[in-house]
A tleap script that builds the chain and sets N, CA, C and O, in Angstrom:
source leaprc.protein.ff14SB
mol = sequence {
  NVAL THR CYS GLU ALA ASN ASN GLU LEU LEU
  LEU TRP PRO LEU TYR CYS TYR GLU VAL GLY
  MET THR MET GLU GLN GLU ASP ARG ILE VAL
  ASN GLN ALA HIE ALA GLU PHE HIE GLU VAL
  PRO LYS PHE GLN PRO LYS LEU GLN GLN MET
  HIE THR SER ARG SER VAL THR ASN GLN MET
  GLN ASN THR MET LEU CYS LEU SER GLN VAL
  SER SER GLN ARG HIE GLU SER LEU LEU ASP
  ILE LEU THR PRO ALA GLN THR ILE ALA LEU
  LEU GLN LEU THR LYS GLN LYS LYS GLU ARG
  ALA SER ALA ILE MET GLU ARG GLN VAL LYS
  ALA ASP ARG ARG PRO SER SER LEU GLU ASP
  ALA LEU GLN LYS LEU GLU GLY VAL ARG LEU
  GLN MET ASN SER THR LEU CPRO
}
set mol.1.N position { 0.911 -1.292 0.067 }
set mol.1.CA position { -0.095 0.042 -0.071 }
set mol.1.C position { 0.869 1.123 -0.245 }
set mol.1.O position { 1.923 0.922 0.358 }
set mol.2.N position { 0.792 2.337 -0.977 }
set mol.2.CA position { 1.119 3.371 -0.901 }
set mol.2.C position { 0.524 4.703 -0.659 }
set mol.2.O position { -0.610 4.812 -1.124 }
set mol.3.N position { 0.931 5.610 -0.131 }
set mol.3.CA position { 0.061 6.820 -0.231 }
set mol.3.C position { 0.781 8.077 -0.189 }
set mol.3.O position { 1.965 8.026 0.144 }
set mol.4.N position { 0.326 9.057 -0.435 }
set mol.4.CA position { 1.069 10.380 -0.486 }
set mol.4.C position { 1.101 11.029 0.830 }
set mol.4.O position { 0.036 11.253 1.406 }
set mol.5.N position { 2.356 11.390 1.420 }
set mol.5.CA position { 2.337 12.133 2.766 }
set mol.5.C position { 3.067 13.098 2.613 }
set mol.5.O position { 4.251 13.078 2.277 }
set mol.6.N position { 2.210 14.274 2.919 }
set mol.6.CA position { 2.612 15.701 2.572 }
set mol.6.C position { 3.146 16.427 3.962 }
set mol.6.O position { 3.641 17.555 3.945 }
set mol.7.N position { 3.002 15.720 5.047 }
set mol.7.CA position { 3.263 16.567 6.125 }
set mol.7.C position { 4.178 15.486 7.149 }
set mol.7.O position { 3.909 14.450 7.756 }
set mol.8.N position { 5.420 16.351 6.972 }
set mol.8.CA position { 6.579 15.506 7.409 }
set mol.8.C position { 6.558 15.350 9.078 }
set mol.8.O position { 7.097 14.403 9.651 }
set mol.9.N position { 5.879 16.385 9.735 }
set mol.9.CA position { 6.004 16.313 11.105 }
set mol.9.C position { 5.126 15.221 11.656 }
set mol.9.O position { 5.337 14.644 12.722 }
set mol.10.N position { 3.995 14.960 10.733 }
set mol.10.CA position { 3.087 13.942 11.120 }
set mol.10.C position { 3.509 12.621 10.949 }
set mol.10.O position { 3.132 11.692 11.662 }
set mol.11.N position { 4.358 12.518 9.925 }
set mol.11.CA position { 4.831 11.289 9.374 }
set mol.11.C position { 6.334 10.949 10.007 }
set mol.11.O position { 6.905 9.914 9.663 }
set mol.12.N position { 6.821 11.691 10.762 }
set mol.12.CA position { 8.013 11.156 11.567 }
set mol.12.C position { 7.675 9.924 12.720 }
set mol.12.O position { 8.321 8.896 12.923 }
set mol.13.N position { 6.476 10.388 13.371 }
set mol.13.CA position { 6.296 9.464 14.301 }
set mol.13.C position { 5.783 8.224 13.914 }
set mol.13.O position { 5.932 7.179 14.547 }
set mol.14.N position { 5.192 8.356 12.888 }
set mol.14.CA position { 4.654 7.075 12.256 }
set mol.14.C position { 5.775 6.208 11.654 }
set mol.14.O position { 5.771 4.977 11.688 }
set mol.15.N position { 6.798 7.019 11.064 }
set mol.15.CA position { 7.959 6.276 10.465 }
set mol.15.C position { 8.548 5.445 11.852 }
set mol.15.O position { 8.747 4.230 11.833 }
set mol.16.N position { 8.774 6.240 12.963 }
set mol.16.CA position { 9.579 5.768 14.169 }
set mol.16.C position { 8.718 4.596 14.729 }
set mol.16.O position { 9.350 3.673 15.243 }
set mol.17.N position { 7.282 4.504 14.696 }
set mol.17.CA position { 6.637 3.569 15.158 }
set mol.17.C position { 6.939 2.351 14.260 }
set mol.17.O position { 7.322 1.288 14.750 }
set mol.18.N position { 6.780 2.507 13.088 }
set mol.18.CA position { 6.844 1.456 12.150 }
set mol.18.C position { 8.372 0.663 12.302 }
set mol.18.O position { 8.415 -0.567 12.333 }
set mol.19.N position { 9.532 1.449 12.386 }
set mol.19.CA position { 10.542 0.606 12.350 }
set mol.19.C position { 11.057 0.156 13.764 }
set mol.19.O position { 12.143 -0.404 13.915 }
set mol.20.N position { 10.118 0.469 14.871 }
set mol.20.CA position { 10.040 0.282 16.101 }
set mol.20.C position { 11.478 1.063 16.913 }
set mol.20.O position { 12.316 0.533 17.643 }
set mol.21.N position { 11.409 1.913 16.644 }
set mol.21.CA position { 12.693 3.164 17.274 }
set mol.21.C position { 12.353 3.349 18.566 }
set mol.21.O position { 11.188 3.625 18.851 }
set mol.22.N position { 13.171 3.242 19.376 }
set mol.22.CA position { 12.746 4.093 20.856 }
set mol.22.C position { 13.063 5.410 20.913 }
set mol.22.O position { 13.773 5.919 20.045 }
set mol.23.N position { 12.559 6.117 21.962 }
set mol.23.CA position { 12.437 7.432 22.028 }
set mol.23.C position { 14.046 7.889 22.044 }
set mol.23.O position { 14.437 8.893 21.448 }
set mol.24.N position { 14.903 7.026 22.796 }
set mol.24.CA position { 16.245 7.555 22.819 }
set mol.24.C position { 17.118 7.641 21.397 }
set mol.24.O position { 17.915 8.536 21.114 }
set mol.25.N position { 16.754 6.439 20.540 }
set mol.25.CA position { 17.094 6.497 19.259 }
set mol.25.C position { 16.524 7.656 18.335 }
set mol.25.O position { 17.196 8.124 17.416 }
set mol.26.N position { 15.346 8.053 18.614 }
set mol.26.CA position { 14.900 8.972 17.815 }
set mol.26.C position { 15.299 10.416 18.194 }
set mol.26.O position { 15.490 11.309 17.368 }
set mol.27.N position { 15.403 10.543 19.495 }
set mol.27.CA position { 16.363 11.714 19.951 }
set mol.27.C position { 17.573 11.818 19.471 }
set mol.27.O position { 17.939 12.918 19.056 }
set mol.28.N position { 18.394 10.769 19.428 }
set mol.28.CA position { 19.806 10.706 18.715 }
set mol.28.C position { 19.752 11.048 17.170 }
set mol.28.O position { 20.570 11.766 16.595 }
set mol.29.N position { 18.812 10.511 16.665 }
set mol.29.CA position { 18.711 10.898 15.055 }
set mol.29.C position { 18.357 12.165 14.802 }
set mol.29.O position { 18.882 12.760 13.861 }
set mol.30.N position { 17.454 12.743 15.572 }
set mol.30.CA position { 17.028 14.287 15.539 }
set mol.30.C position { 18.113 14.916 15.900 }
set mol.30.O position { 18.432 15.676 14.986 }
set mol.31.N position { 18.753 14.969 16.673 }
set mol.31.CA position { 19.911 15.760 17.379 }
set mol.31.C position { 21.020 15.543 16.519 }
set mol.31.O position { 21.767 16.521 16.482 }
set mol.32.N position { 21.411 14.481 15.742 }
set mol.32.CA position { 22.230 14.371 14.722 }
set mol.32.C position { 22.023 15.184 13.465 }
set mol.32.O position { 22.932 15.672 12.793 }
set mol.33.N position { 20.622 15.285 13.201 }
set mol.33.CA position { 20.250 15.893 12.000 }
set mol.33.C position { 20.297 17.348 12.150 }
set mol.33.O position { 20.791 18.077 11.290 }
set mol.34.N position { 19.775 17.778 13.262 }
set mol.34.CA position { 20.139 19.222 13.692 }
set mol.34.C position { 21.386 19.606 13.710 }
set mol.34.O position { 21.610 20.709 13.211 }
set mol.35.N position { 22.410 18.918 14.214 }
set mol.35.CA position { 23.848 19.118 14.020 }
set mol.35.C position { 24.228 19.319 12.695 }
set mol.35.O position { 24.906 20.292 12.364 }
set mol.36.N position { 23.769 18.313 11.766 }
set mol.36.CA position { 24.463 18.118 10.351 }
set mol.36.C position { 23.799 19.469 9.851 }
set mol.36.O position { 24.653 20.073 9.202 }
set mol.37.N position { 22.836 20.043 9.889 }
set mol.37.CA position { 21.956 20.825 9.374 }
set mol.37.C position { 22.535 22.357 9.621 }
set mol.37.O position { 22.443 23.268 8.799 }
set mol.38.N position { 23.131 22.446 10.888 }
set mol.38.CA position { 23.843 23.910 11.226 }
set mol.38.C position { 25.337 23.727 10.571 }
set mol.38.O position { 26.045 24.723 10.422 }
set mol.39.N position { 25.796 22.412 10.180 }
set mol.39.CA position { 27.227 22.325 9.904 }
set mol.39.C position { 27.121 22.704 8.493 }
set mol.39.O position { 27.929 23.594 8.225 }
set mol.40.N position { 26.423 22.345 7.523 }
set mol.40.CA position { 26.108 22.707 6.168 }
set mol.40.C position { 26.142 24.119 5.756 }
set mol.40.O position { 25.281 24.943 6.064 }
set mol.41.N position { 27.225 24.358 5.017 }
set mol.41.CA position { 27.222 26.047 4.415 }
set mol.41.C position { 26.458 26.238 3.591 }
set mol.41.O position { 26.134 25.340 2.814 }
set mol.42.N position { 25.928 27.528 3.526 }
set mol.42.CA position { 24.701 28.030 2.855 }
set mol.42.C position { 23.533 26.765 2.604 }
set mol.42.O position { 23.007 26.537 1.515 }
set mol.43.N position { 23.308 26.132 3.670 }
set mol.43.CA position { 22.089 25.166 3.410 }
set mol.43.C position { 20.805 25.860 3.297 }
set mol.43.O position { 20.005 25.511 2.429 }
set mol.44.N position { 20.576 26.705 4.015 }
set mol.44.CA position { 19.228 27.502 4.051 }
set mol.44.C position { 18.833 28.229 2.662 }
set mol.44.O position { 17.693 28.124 2.210 }
set mol.45.N position { 19.908 29.021 1.970 }
set mol.45.CA position { 19.959 29.416 0.621 }
set mol.45.C position { 19.246 28.239 -0.249 }
set mol.45.O position { 18.166 28.350 -0.830 }
set mol.46.N position { 20.003 27.199 -0.216 }
set mol.46.CA position { 19.769 26.041 -1.163 }
set mol.46.C position { 18.363 25.648 -1.030 }
set mol.46.O position { 17.579 25.531 -1.972 }
set mol.47.N position { 18.093 25.445 0.249 }
set mol.47.CA position { 16.507 24.787 0.717 }
set mol.47.C position { 15.844 25.714 0.188 }
set mol.47.O position { 15.012 25.300 -0.619 }
set mol.48.N position { 15.890 27.049 0.350 }
set mol.48.CA position { 14.785 28.024 -0.264 }
set mol.48.C position { 15.121 28.086 -1.758 }
set mol.48.O position { 14.231 28.527 -2.485 }
set mol.49.N position { 16.063 27.779 -2.217 }
set mol.49.CA position { 16.111 27.734 -3.866 }
set mol.49.C position { 15.254 26.125 -4.323 }
set mol.49.O position { 14.596 26.059 -5.361 }
set mol.50.N position { 15.376 25.150 -3.553 }
set mol.50.CA position { 14.729 24.035 -3.577 }
set mol.50.C position { 13.230 24.310 -3.542 }
set mol.50.O position { 12.614 24.003 -4.563 }
set mol.51.N position { 12.618 24.784 -2.640 }
set mol.51.CA position { 11.154 25.477 -2.317 }
set mol.51.C position { 10.664 26.306 -3.428 }
set mol.51.O position { 9.469 26.251 -3.717 }
set mol.52.N position { 11.603 27.198 -4.189 }
set mol.52.CA position { 11.087 27.957 -5.058 }
set mol.52.C position { 11.088 27.148 -6.470 }
set mol.52.O position { 10.154 27.194 -7.272 }
set mol.53.N position { 12.162 26.475 -6.629 }
set mol.53.CA position { 11.882 25.848 -7.667 }
set mol.53.C position { 10.580 24.538 -7.880 }
set mol.53.O position { 10.177 24.059 -8.941 }
set mol.54.N position { 10.186 24.241 -6.590 }
set mol.54.CA position { 9.134 23.309 -6.552 }
set mol.54.C position { 8.009 24.096 -6.490 }
set mol.54.O position { 6.932 23.539 -6.704 }
set mol.55.N position { 8.028 25.314 -6.235 }
set mol.55.CA position { 6.657 26.087 -6.344 }
set mol.55.C position { 6.301 26.437 -7.907 }
set mol.55.O position { 5.224 26.407 -8.502 }
set mol.56.N position { 7.559 26.764 -8.320 }
set mol.56.CA position { 7.610 27.128 -9.607 }
set mol.56.C position { 7.059 26.049 -10.843 }
set mol.56.O position { 6.425 26.359 -11.851 }
set mol.57.N position { 7.458 24.870 -10.474 }
set mol.57.CA position { 7.213 23.578 -11.137 }
set mol.57.C position { 5.564 23.577 -10.781 }
set mol.57.O position { 4.758 23.828 -11.677 }
set mol.58.N position { 5.193 23.325 -9.629 }
set mol.58.CA position { 3.794 23.448 -9.344 }
set mol.58.C position { 2.802 24.389 -10.351 }
set mol.58.O position { 1.807 24.037 -10.985 }
set mol.59.N position { 3.393 25.598 -10.263 }
set mol.59.CA position { 2.654 26.641 -10.995 }
set mol.59.C position { 2.530 26.318 -12.360 }
set mol.59.O position { 1.423 26.340 -12.899 }
set mol.60.N position { 3.849 25.935 -13.148 }
set mol.60.CA position { 3.750 25.637 -14.388 }
set mol.60.C position { 2.707 24.566 -14.710 }
set mol.60.O position { 1.854 24.705 -15.586 }
set mol.61.N position { 2.847 23.453 -13.907 }
set mol.61.CA position { 1.872 22.167 -14.006 }
set mol.61.C position { 0.472 22.964 -14.041 }
set mol.61.O position { -0.282 22.790 -14.999 }
set mol.62.N position { 0.160 23.757 -13.092 }
set mol.62.CA position { -1.202 24.285 -13.125 }
set mol.62.C position { -1.516 25.205 -14.038 }
set mol.62.O position { -2.698 25.545 -13.992 }
set mol.63.N position { -0.900 25.694 -14.805 }
set mol.63.CA position { -0.943 26.687 -15.728 }
set mol.63.C position { -1.177 25.829 -16.981 }
set mol.63.O position { -2.129 26.101 -17.714 }
set mol.64.N position { -0.330 24.774 -17.271 }
set mol.64.CA position { -0.253 23.857 -18.487 }
set mol.64.C position { -1.698 23.190 -18.332 }
set mol.64.O position { -2.319 22.971 -19.372 }
set mol.65.N position { -2.220 22.884 -17.222 }
set mol.65.CA position { -3.491 22.059 -17.116 }
set mol.65.C position { -4.388 22.963 -17.610 }
set mol.65.O position { -5.122 22.593 -18.526 }
set mol.66.N position { -4.498 24.366 -17.071 }
set mol.66.CA position { -5.525 25.173 -17.439 }
set mol.66.C position { -5.473 25.483 -18.783 }
set mol.66.O position { -6.570 25.522 -19.340 }
set mol.67.N position { -4.541 25.704 -19.427 }
set mol.67.CA position { -4.340 26.376 -20.797 }
set mol.67.C position { -4.707 24.928 -21.620 }
set mol.67.O position { -5.165 25.078 -22.753 }
set mol.68.N position { -4.557 23.734 -21.191 }
set mol.68.CA position { -4.957 22.495 -21.995 }
set mol.68.C position { -6.409 22.507 -22.070 }
set mol.68.O position { -6.999 22.232 -23.115 }
set mol.69.N position { -7.117 22.881 -20.772 }
set mol.69.CA position { -8.210 22.611 -20.630 }
set mol.69.C position { -9.234 23.554 -21.739 }
set mol.69.O position { -10.174 23.153 -22.425 }
set mol.70.N position { -8.656 24.941 -21.617 }
set mol.70.CA position { -9.300 25.941 -22.417 }
set mol.70.C position { -8.747 25.533 -23.947 }
set mol.70.O position { -9.581 25.763 -24.823 }
set mol.71.N position { -7.719 25.072 -24.326 }
set mol.71.CA position { -7.750 24.959 -25.817 }
set mol.71.C position { -8.482 23.570 -26.119 }
set mol.71.O position { -8.921 23.431 -27.261 }
set mol.72.N position { -8.657 22.514 -25.191 }
set mol.72.CA position { -9.443 21.792 -25.801 }
set mol.72.C position { -11.026 22.204 -25.901 }
set mol.72.O position { -11.739 21.873 -26.848 }
set mol.73.N position { -11.472 22.991 -24.757 }
set mol.73.CA position { -12.719 23.466 -24.894 }
set mol.73.C position { -12.967 24.419 -26.376 }
set mol.73.O position { -13.949 24.215 -27.089 }
set mol.74.N position { -12.092 25.302 -26.648 }
set mol.74.CA position { -11.849 25.987 -27.758 }
set mol.74.C position { -11.804 25.246 -29.072 }
set mol.74.O position { -12.209 25.801 -30.093 }
set mol.75.N position { -11.302 23.948 -29.093 }
set mol.75.CA position { -11.180 23.125 -30.349 }
set mol.75.C position { -12.548 22.592 -30.498 }
set mol.75.O position { -13.113 22.675 -31.588 }
set mol.76.N position { -13.182 21.989 -29.361 }
set mol.76.CA position { -14.473 21.312 -29.601 }
set mol.76.C position { -15.548 22.306 -29.981 }
set mol.76.O position { -16.605 21.908 -30.470 }
set mol.77.N position { -15.287 23.689 -29.754 }
set mol.77.CA position { -16.322 24.315 -29.989 }
set mol.77.C position { -16.252 24.953 -31.285 }
set mol.77.O position { -17.260 25.402 -31.830 }
set mol.78.N position { -14.901 25.021 -31.887 }
set mol.78.CA position { -14.821 25.395 -33.371 }
set mol.78.C position { -15.105 24.031 -33.872 }
set mol.78.O position { -15.763 24.116 -34.909 }
set mol.79.N position { -14.898 22.984 -33.582 }
set mol.79.CA position { -15.209 21.550 -34.640 }
set mol.79.C position { -16.475 21.700 -34.741 }
set mol.79.O position { -16.931 21.409 -35.846 }
set mol.80.N position { -17.472 22.190 -33.671 }
set mol.80.CA position { -19.000 22.191 -33.946 }
set mol.80.C position { -19.198 23.071 -34.943 }
set mol.80.O position { -20.151 22.655 -35.602 }
set mol.81.N position { -18.766 24.116 -35.407 }
set mol.81.CA position { -19.037 25.079 -36.472 }
set mol.81.C position { -18.499 24.741 -37.719 }
set mol.81.O position { -18.891 25.197 -38.794 }
set mol.82.N position { -17.665 23.997 -37.571 }
set mol.82.CA position { -16.931 23.814 -39.145 }
set mol.82.C position { -17.662 22.682 -39.980 }
set mol.82.O position { -18.117 21.687 -39.417 }
set mol.83.N position { -17.730 22.828 -40.992 }
set mol.83.CA position { -18.087 21.559 -42.007 }
set mol.83.C position { -17.213 20.127 -41.868 }
set mol.83.O position { -16.097 20.124 -41.349 }
set mol.84.N position { -17.757 19.095 -42.313 }
set mol.84.CA position { -16.653 18.128 -42.301 }
set mol.84.C position { -15.636 18.169 -42.764 }
set mol.84.O position { -14.659 17.821 -42.100 }
set mol.85.N position { -15.488 18.676 -44.259 }
set mol.85.CA position { -14.276 18.919 -44.881 }
set mol.85.C position { -13.225 19.954 -44.209 }
set mol.85.O position { -12.007 19.780 -44.223 }
set mol.86.N position { -13.910 21.096 -43.598 }
set mol.86.CA position { -13.127 22.033 -42.799 }
set mol.86.C position { -12.442 21.147 -41.482 }
set mol.86.O position { -11.308 21.304 -41.030 }
set mol.87.N position { -13.356 20.292 -41.072 }
set mol.87.CA position { -12.648 19.771 -39.810 }
set mol.87.C position { -11.438 18.844 -39.875 }
set mol.87.O position { -10.503 18.801 -39.076 }
set mol.88.N position { -11.642 18.050 -41.064 }
set mol.88.CA position { -10.828 17.243 -41.922 }
set mol.88.C position { -9.263 18.189 -41.789 }
set mol.88.O position { -8.316 17.893 -41.061 }
set mol.89.N position { -9.349 19.256 -42.634 }
set mol.89.CA position { -8.415 20.144 -43.004 }
set mol.89.C position { -7.725 20.566 -41.619 }
set mol.89.O position { -6.514 20.439 -41.434 }
set mol.90.N position { -8.713 21.139 -40.554 }
set mol.90.CA position { -8.068 21.633 -39.572 }
set mol.90.C position { -7.138 20.699 -38.594 }
set mol.90.O position { -6.087 20.990 -38.023 }
set mol.91.N position { -7.862 19.520 -38.600 }
set mol.91.CA position { -7.246 18.373 -37.966 }
set mol.91.C position { -5.740 18.004 -38.585 }
set mol.91.O position { -4.766 17.760 -37.872 }
set mol.92.N position { -5.732 18.009 -39.790 }
set mol.92.CA position { -4.386 17.916 -40.505 }
set mol.92.C position { -3.397 18.703 -40.226 }
set mol.92.O position { -2.268 18.323 -39.917 }
set mol.93.N position { -3.836 20.044 -40.337 }
set mol.93.CA position { -2.898 21.032 -39.809 }
set mol.93.C position { -2.595 21.198 -38.468 }
set mol.93.O position { -1.453 21.449 -38.083 }
set mol.94.N position { -3.682 21.054 -37.633 }
set mol.94.CA position { -3.032 20.508 -36.158 }
set mol.94.C position { -2.100 19.626 -36.104 }
set mol.94.O position { -1.080 19.980 -35.513 }
set mol.95.N position { -2.132 18.439 -36.598 }
set mol.95.CA position { -1.189 17.464 -36.506 }
set mol.95.C position { -0.005 17.903 -36.928 }
set mol.95.O position { 0.982 17.637 -36.242 }
set mol.96.N position { 0.127 18.608 -38.056 }
set mol.96.CA position { 1.557 19.083 -38.728 }
set mol.96.C position { 2.388 20.245 -37.508 }
set mol.96.O position { 3.577 20.407 -37.232 }
set mol.97.N position { 1.300 20.806 -37.065 }
set mol.97.CA position { 2.033 21.662 -35.841 }
set mol.97.C position { 2.467 21.213 -34.688 }
set mol.97.O position { 3.383 21.721 -34.041 }
set mol.98.N position { 1.665 19.995 -34.307 }
set mol.98.CA position { 2.019 19.008 -33.123 }
set mol.98.C position { 3.485 18.692 -33.440 }
set mol.98.O position { 4.420 18.951 -32.683 }
set mol.99.N position { 3.604 17.995 -34.866 }
set mol.99.CA position { 4.697 17.423 -35.009 }
set mol.99.C position { 5.915 18.397 -35.038 }
set mol.99.O position { 6.970 18.180 -34.441 }
set mol.100.N position { 5.653 19.482 -35.792 }
set mol.100.CA position { 6.504 20.456 -35.771 }
set mol.100.C position { 7.113 21.119 -34.370 }
set mol.100.O position { 8.212 21.664 -34.259 }
set mol.101.N position { 6.172 20.943 -33.389 }
set mol.101.CA position { 6.334 21.460 -31.930 }
set mol.101.C position { 7.049 20.631 -31.268 }
set mol.101.O position { 7.959 21.045 -30.550 }
set mol.102.N position { 6.732 19.148 -31.403 }
set mol.102.CA position { 7.651 18.241 -30.840 }
set mol.102.C position { 8.774 18.035 -31.456 }
set mol.102.O position { 9.611 17.467 -30.754 }
set mol.103.N position { 9.044 18.248 -32.341 }
set mol.103.CA position { 10.634 18.315 -33.129 }
set mol.103.C position { 11.300 19.357 -32.422 }
set mol.103.O position { 12.395 19.177 -31.891 }
set mol.104.N position { 10.709 20.395 -32.394 }
set mol.104.CA position { 11.847 21.775 -31.628 }
set mol.104.C position { 11.846 21.105 -30.243 }
set mol.104.O position { 12.960 20.816 -29.806 }
set mol.105.N position { 10.739 20.803 -29.457 }
set mol.105.CA position { 11.084 20.196 -28.164 }
set mol.105.C position { 12.283 19.233 -28.161 }
set mol.105.O position { 13.170 19.271 -27.308 }
set mol.106.N position { 12.236 18.406 -29.141 }
set mol.106.CA position { 13.267 17.237 -29.008 }
set mol.106.C position { 14.602 17.716 -29.093 }
set mol.106.O position { 15.551 17.292 -28.433 }
set mol.107.N position { 14.627 18.746 -30.054 }
set mol.107.CA position { 16.089 19.450 -30.491 }
set mol.107.C position { 16.454 20.435 -29.179 }
set mol.107.O position { 17.631 20.666 -28.904 }
set mol.108.N position { 15.409 20.965 -28.437 }
set mol.108.CA position { 15.776 21.593 -27.274 }
set mol.108.C position { 16.376 20.947 -26.217 }
set mol.108.O position { 17.364 21.321 -25.584 }
set mol.109.N position { 15.647 19.850 -26.051 }
set mol.109.CA position { 16.080 18.872 -24.823 }
set mol.109.C position { 17.519 17.971 -25.237 }
set mol.109.O position { 18.247 17.509 -24.359 }
set mol.110.N position { 17.767 17.822 -26.544 }
set mol.110.CA position { 18.775 17.150 -26.924 }
set mol.110.C position { 19.796 18.238 -26.634 }
set mol.110.O position { 20.662 17.875 -25.838 }
set mol.111.N position { 19.895 19.328 -27.029 }
set mol.111.CA position { 20.757 20.488 -26.964 }
set mol.111.C position { 21.256 20.603 -25.774 }
set mol.111.O position { 22.482 20.713 -25.778 }
set mol.112.N position { 20.673 20.621 -24.583 }
set mol.112.CA position { 21.002 20.893 -23.384 }
set mol.112.C position { 19.944 20.108 -22.216 }
set mol.112.O position { 18.943 20.638 -21.734 }
set mol.113.N position { 20.369 18.937 -21.957 }
set mol.113.CA position { 19.692 17.920 -20.990 }
set mol.113.C position { 19.533 18.501 -19.308 }
set mol.113.O position { 18.590 18.245 -18.559 }
set mol.114.N position { 20.836 19.408 -18.964 }
set mol.114.CA position { 20.782 19.494 -17.843 }
set mol.114.C position { 21.065 21.051 -17.706 }
set mol.114.O position { 22.214 21.429 -17.937 }
set mol.115.N position { 20.180 21.901 -17.377 }
set mol.115.CA position { 20.544 23.218 -17.555 }
set mol.115.C position { 21.207 23.603 -15.756 }
set mol.115.O position { 20.895 23.014 -14.721 }
set mol.116.N position { 22.048 24.617 -15.903 }
set mol.116.CA position { 23.059 24.873 -14.954 }
set mol.116.C position { 22.312 25.398 -13.843 }
set mol.116.O position { 22.659 24.979 -12.739 }
set mol.117.N position { 21.259 26.316 -13.893 }
set mol.117.CA position { 20.827 26.774 -12.770 }
set mol.117.C position { 19.231 27.060 -13.326 }
set mol.117.O position { 18.935 27.010 -14.520 }
set mol.118.N position { 18.495 27.295 -12.495 }
set mol.118.CA position { 16.836 27.442 -12.546 }
set mol.118.C position { 16.716 28.763 -13.246 }
set mol.118.O position { 15.602 28.857 -13.762 }
set mol.119.N position { 17.417 29.740 -13.431 }
set mol.119.CA position { 17.060 30.806 -14.155 }
set mol.119.C position { 17.549 30.313 -15.887 }
set mol.119.O position { 16.944 30.916 -16.773 }
set mol.120.N position { 18.275 29.588 -16.194 }
set mol.120.CA position { 18.894 29.038 -17.366 }
set mol.120.C position { 17.736 28.348 -17.909 }
set mol.120.O position { 17.209 28.581 -18.997 }
set mol.121.N position { 17.339 27.356 -16.933 }
set mol.121.CA position { 15.763 26.338 -17.391 }
set mol.121.C position { 14.515 27.369 -17.400 }
set mol.121.O position { 13.561 27.007 -18.088 }
set mol.122.N position { 14.437 28.193 -16.950 }
set mol.122.CA position { 13.445 29.240 -17.119 }
set mol.122.C position { 13.579 29.938 -18.406 }
set mol.122.O position { 12.524 30.142 -19.006 }
set mol.123.N position { 14.626 30.326 -18.924 }
set mol.123.CA position { 15.123 30.930 -20.159 }
set mol.123.C position { 14.683 30.189 -21.300 }
set mol.123.O position { 14.063 30.532 -22.307 }
set mol.124.N position { 15.332 28.658 -20.758 }
set mol.124.CA position { 15.341 27.541 -22.005 }
set mol.124.C position { 13.646 27.562 -22.393 }
set mol.124.O position { 13.158 27.701 -23.515 }
set mol.125.N position { 12.859 27.358 -20.959 }
set mol.125.CA position { 11.385 27.046 -21.250 }
set mol.125.C position { 10.791 28.346 -22.010 }
set mol.125.O position { 9.878 28.182 -22.819 }
set mol.126.N position { 11.167 29.286 -21.821 }
set mol.126.CA position { 10.355 30.472 -22.507 }
set mol.126.C position { 10.908 30.564 -24.059 }
set mol.126.O position { 10.089 30.879 -24.923 }
set mol.127.N position { 12.203 30.310 -24.419 }
set mol.127.CA position { 12.515 30.015 -25.756 }
set mol.127.C position { 11.514 28.906 -26.281 }
set mol.127.O position { 10.812 29.138 -27.266 }
set mol.128.N position { 11.467 27.879 -25.710 }
set mol.128.CA position { 10.596 26.652 -26.216 }
set mol.128.C position { 9.493 27.323 -26.467 }
set mol.128.O position { 9.249 27.452 -27.667 }
set mol.129.N position { 8.653 27.852 -25.638 }
set mol.129.CA position { 7.407 28.484 -25.752 }
set mol.129.C position { 7.186 29.253 -26.697 }
set mol.129.O position { 6.138 29.083 -27.319 }
set mol.130.N position { 8.060 30.284 -27.080 }
set mol.130.CA position { 7.862 31.443 -27.813 }
set mol.130.C position { 8.049 30.271 -29.345 }
set mol.130.O position { 7.113 30.244 -30.145 }
set mol.131.N position { 9.069 29.550 -29.551 }
set mol.131.CA position { 9.073 28.837 -30.877 }
set mol.131.C position { 7.765 28.166 -30.749 }
set mol.131.O position { 7.054 28.256 -31.750 }
set mol.132.N position { 7.351 27.601 -29.879 }
set mol.132.CA position { 5.942 26.758 -30.127 }
set mol.132.C position { 4.942 27.639 -30.473 }
set mol.132.O position { 4.136 27.178 -31.281 }
set mol.133.N position { 4.724 28.935 -30.048 }
set mol.133.CA position { 4.119 29.732 -30.142 }
set mol.133.C position { 3.955 30.218 -31.745 }
set mol.133.O position { 2.904 30.289 -32.382 }
set mol.134.N position { 5.378 30.542 -32.221 }
set mol.134.CA position { 5.326 30.765 -33.558 }
set mol.134.C position { 4.691 30.039 -34.269 }
set mol.134.O position { 3.988 30.574 -35.127 }
set mol.135.N position { 4.714 28.637 -34.167 }
set mol.135.CA position { 4.550 27.570 -35.024 }
set mol.135.C position { 2.795 27.285 -35.140 }
set mol.135.O position { 2.264 26.671 -36.066 }
set mol.136.N position { 2.154 27.830 -34.087 }
set mol.136.CA position { 0.543 27.696 -33.937 }
set mol.136.C position { -0.104 28.787 -34.741 }
set mol.136.O position { 0.314 29.938 -34.859 }
set mol.137.N position { -1.475 28.122 -35.424 }
set mol.137.CA position { -1.983 29.010 -36.053 }
set mol.137.C position { -2.525 30.506 -35.023 }
set mol.137.O position { -3.057 31.472 -35.570 }
savepdb mol mol.pdb
quit
């Protein structure tokens, strides 16, 4: 059985119980983690950057989902208006645009698989978005 655990503070006691950890062992682990946390230089900025990256990713996912839904609704309403011949022509054009957009995305991914920073990744995504927008009708 798997589940999504989002609250680490509530998950920790359950984990300790599952592995049969004593209170003394738990305290030692927590104290060691706190000591290591304070020893790591620049840990807090990196933690903040990770949080920001996660937040940006979640926002991008939500935005893409909304845009996809709007696009689907627009597409459906357009297909209701067109004649069958026009519908076929539109679907063929859409397929060609998707293939071009997919090729652009594939080239972009192959060009640089690992961005050096969050800013570089965002700039590259913006470039891909602009290229994809230029291929859409």
